[in-house]
N, C-alpha and C positions, 0 to 999 in steps of 0.2 A: 452282454450286449445282444442285442434281439428277442430275450425273453418275453414270454406272454406273461405280464403282471398282471393278475385278476382279483378282481373285487367281487364283482356279479354278474351274471347273467344280464345283458343290456341289446336292448331291441334299438340298436343306433350304434354308431364307430365311436370309440374312445380311444384317442392318440396314446402312445404307450412309450416316447420317447421323451429325454429328459428327466427331469426328477418330476413325480406323480405326486402331487397333494395328498390324494387319499392313502398313499403308501407312507408318506412321510409323518402325517397323523398317526397313523396305527402303528409306526414304530416308536414313536413317542411314547406314545401310552405303555408299549411294551417294555419298553427301559424304566418307564416309570414303577411299573408294576414288579420289576425283576428288583427294584430298591425295594419296594415293599417287603420283597419275599426277602431278600438278604437284612432287612431289619429285624423281620419276625425270627429269623434262624439266628440271629446274632453275628452274623457274618458281617463285619465295619466295613472290611476290605472292600467287597463287592457293593455294599451299599454307597460307600463312598463313589466309587466307582460309577454304576448307573447313575447317582445322583449327579455326577460331573456330565455325562453323556447326556442324558435326559434335558438337563439344565441348559444344555448347549444347543441342542437340536430346536427346544420349546425358543429359545430367542430368536432364532431363524424362521421357523414355519410362518407367524401372521407377517412379518416382512417382505419376507420373499412371494407367496400367493395371494395374500389378501389385495383386492382390486377395490380402489374408494368408488371409482366413479360407478362400477356395477354392483357395490354393496354385497362382495361374495368372495369365496376362494376362489381363484381360478384352478381348472383341471391340472394344469402342467406349467412346468418351467423349460424354456429349451435355451441352452447358452446363455442364461441371465435374461432372459426376455419370459415375460409371461405370455401364455397363450390365451385365444379368444375361447375356447371354450371353457364351460361352467357345468359341473356336474353335482349332485345331490350329495357324494360319499362324504366327501372332505369335509364339506360345509356342516352336515348333520352329525358326523362324528365331533368335530369341533365345538360344537354346540353341547352334546353328551359330556363332553370332558373338560368342558369351561376353559376352553382355550381363545375365546371372544370374549370380549366386553359385552355387556348386558345393551349397548346399542346395538353392538355389530349382530348381535343374538335376533335380535327385533329385526334388524335389516337382512339379516339372512333368512329369517320364516317370510317376509315378504318376498323377497327377490330371488329365493330359490326355492325352499319349501313348498308354499302355496304359489308358486309361479307355473301355471302350467306349459307355460313356453320353452322351460327345462325339461331333456329327458325324462320319463318318469321311470319308476321302478316296478318290476312288473314279477319279483320272488316276492311270497309270502315272507321268505327269511328276511330278507334286506327290508323289505317294509316294515316289519320291526323296530328298527333303529331310525327311521324316517317317523315313524308316528312316537316312538319314545321322545325324539327330541323335541316333538311338537307338545308332549304331554309334561316336558320340563320344562317348557315355556308358557305353561298354563292353558294348553289349547286342547283340553279332555272335550269338550262339548264338538268341535271339529272331528276328533280321533272317534267320538263314538260312530259319529255318521258316518268314516271314513271305513270302521271296521265293519260295521253294518252293511256297508256297500260292497266291499271288496272280499271279506272272507264270505259274507251272504250272499255272494254270487256266484262264489264256487258252491254252496251248498244250493243255490238256485238252477245250478248247471247239473244238479243231482248227485254232488260231492258225497261222500260218507267220511272223506278223510280229505286234509286238506294237501294241495297239490305242491309238486318242486317249483312250479310257475304258473302264473295265472294272468292273463291280458285280457279283459273284459272287452276288448274291440274283436277279439278273436271268435270262430264260429264252429259251432258242431266238432269235428274229427282235429281241427286245428287243435283245441285245445290238449289232445294226446302227442302230438307230436313234438320231439326236442333231438336235441345233437344229429340233426339231419335225418331222423327214422319217424318213420309215420306214428310209434306207438313208443316214444323213445321214452317220455315223460313219466317220472316217479308221481304217482299220486296218491303216494301215503307217506309224506315228508313231515317227519317228526318236528322240523324247526318252523315248519309254519304253524305252528299252533301257538303263535306268541302272545294273541289277546288273552291268553289266561294269566299269564306274567302281566300286561300292560294292566288287566282290570283289577288283579291282586294289588298292586303297587300304588297304582295313582286313581283307582276309582274307590276300592275300599281302603286303602294307606297303609297296607301290612307290610313293615321292613324290617329287615332282619338287623338284629344288636349284634350279636354274636352270630359264627359261624353254623350254618345247617340249622339257623331260625332256634338254636337252644335258647336265646331272649329275643323277642322282638316287639317293636313298637307299633 
C-alpha cells in the first residue's frame, strides 16, 4: 500500500489507488509470456499454471476497466467503481496485445490515441508503444508524420542522439532539466530510437519467423 506504481514519466497527475488498468494489462501479458516460455522448455506443470492465471485475469480485464460511454479503458478502479481518468497506457497496450475487439480498437484510436485532450506522452520510449498501436491499426501515414514531427523536433533542437524525454512545448534549457535538476536529463537514451524498429516492421515489412531473424518474411 502506498507504493509508487510506475509506467512512465508524465506531465500530469496519475492516481495510484485501487486497481490500475495499465498494470493489470501488463501483468496479464507477463503471465501469457510465462506460459509461452514454459511450453518452449517443456514444463507442462508451469504451462498449465500460467495458462490458468492468465485466462482468469484476461476474463476480468475488459469488464472491469472498459467504459462503454467513453469508449476506452479507464485508468483505475477503486472499491469496485471506475475512476473518471483516462490515460493512454492501458488502451494502447490492450490494442497491441489484442485484448480488445476490432470495434473497440477503432473506438480507442479515436477516443484516446488521436484525442489531444488525453494527457500526452512525452518520452520517446513510451511514444514507441503509442505509435506501434497506431501502426497495428493501419495508421502508418499518420505515424510517419508524427515521427518526423517528434523525433525530427529533437533533431531541429540540435540533438545528435535521442533524449530521455522530449516535450515540444518546452524551450531552451528546459529541454535539459529532469528529476528536479537543471541538467538531469539523459540526452542519449538508447530506447528513444524506436523509429528504426517501426520502419523495419511496418514500412519495410520485415518480420522474424525464427528467433534472432534466422528466418524472416
